[in-house]
N, C-alpha and C positions, 0 to 999 in steps of 0.2 A: 793236358793233351789233346788234341783235337783228334778226333777219326774223321774230319770232314773231308775230301779228295781235294788236292790244290788244284787252282783254278787251271793250270795248263792241261790236267788232265779232265777236267769235264770237258775241257774246248778242242783237246787232243792236240797242242800243239805244244813246240818245243821248247823247255825252260832256257832255252839258248841264249837267247834276248830280252832284256824288259820286257815286261808284259805292253809296256806303255811302246815299243819299239814296232811290237807285234800289230798292235791296233794303228798306228801309225801308217805303215808298209802294207796295214790290211790282212785279213787273216783270209787263209785260203777256203774257197768254195765250199769243201768240206765241212771245215769247220760247223757250218747253220746246222748241217747233217750230224756232228756228232752229239751238239747239244739238244737237238731235236729228239734223238735218239735216248740219251741221257735221262733226260725230261720225259720221253714217251707223250711226245706232243704229237697232237696233230701239225700237216702243215699250218691248218686255218691257225691254230693257237699260236703255234709260232710266229705266223705272221704276226697275229696281234700283237704279240709280247713284243715284238722287234717294233713296230707302230708302223707298218710297209703291207701293202697289200697282199694277196696270195701271188698274184701272176707276178708280181716285183720278186720273190720269194723264189719262186718258179723260174723265172726269167735267169737268177742268179744261181740256182743249183745247175741248172740245163747249161747254162756259158761255161764251164769246167775251165780249168786251166786260169782260173785266171784269180787276182787277189779281190776282196772286197774294198769297198769305201770303207776310208776310214770312219765315216759316220757310222756306217752298218757295224762294222767291228766294235766299234764303241758300244754301241747298242748289245750287241753279242755278250760283250764282257761285263756291260752292268747285268744281265740276267744272269750271267754265271757267278757272278758276286752275289750275289743275292739267293741264289741256289745254293750255292758253298754255306752262307751263314743259316740258312735254312736248315741244312743236313748238320748244321753244327749244333741247333737248338732243339732240331726234332731226332737227330740220333743217327737216321738211318734214310736214304737217296729216296725207299720209296713213300715214306710218310713225309716228305720234303713238299716231293712232286705231288702228292694228293693237296694239300697245301696250298702250295701255289694256283692249286686250278679250281680250287673250289670258293664260293662265294663267304664273303667273310665280314662279317655286320660290323666292325670297328672300320672297315673299309666302302663306308656305305653299299654291303650288299655284293661290290665286288671281286672276283677273285684276284689275289696280289700280283697276280701273272698280269693284268691285265693294267695297271698303273707301272710297269717296267717303263713305260714308253718314254719316258721323263726321266731325269734326275729327281724330283721334286716327288712323286711318284714313287719312285725307288726310295725315297727318304720314310716316307710313309710306310712301306714296307719292312725297311731298316727298324725304324723305330719300336714297329709293332710286334718285328720279331724280337726284341729289346725288350719290351713286357712282356712279352710270353714267356721267354727265357727267366727274367726275375719274378715270374707270379703275379705280375700286376695284372689285376683285372684288364679283361680287353675285349 
């Protein structure tokens, strides 16, 4: 049984709809803050993980009372999904957050968080987490 939080808890969204519906509707702008706070990320780190500029991130946060685009919402979901998986593997949020932010030789010296801009990068990170979980040299 996993002790990792639900993705809805990481993103601070109500579980009243399917996650797909939340993404298509667009998460509320506060979802960015929820994920940023959950991982203890700076605005620069959060923007990098989402594949947007810091200015775009700030603009979304300042606009308030609006929903994010489905594309940005999907990016947030991707980061939350990998975060949850990292918590499953490392057993706690702090260890998972540290791992996501640290350079990793198995990822070409890049922090896992930097690869989450794309599905392909997220797949690499998920694969590495699986290898770590099962004790395969990484």
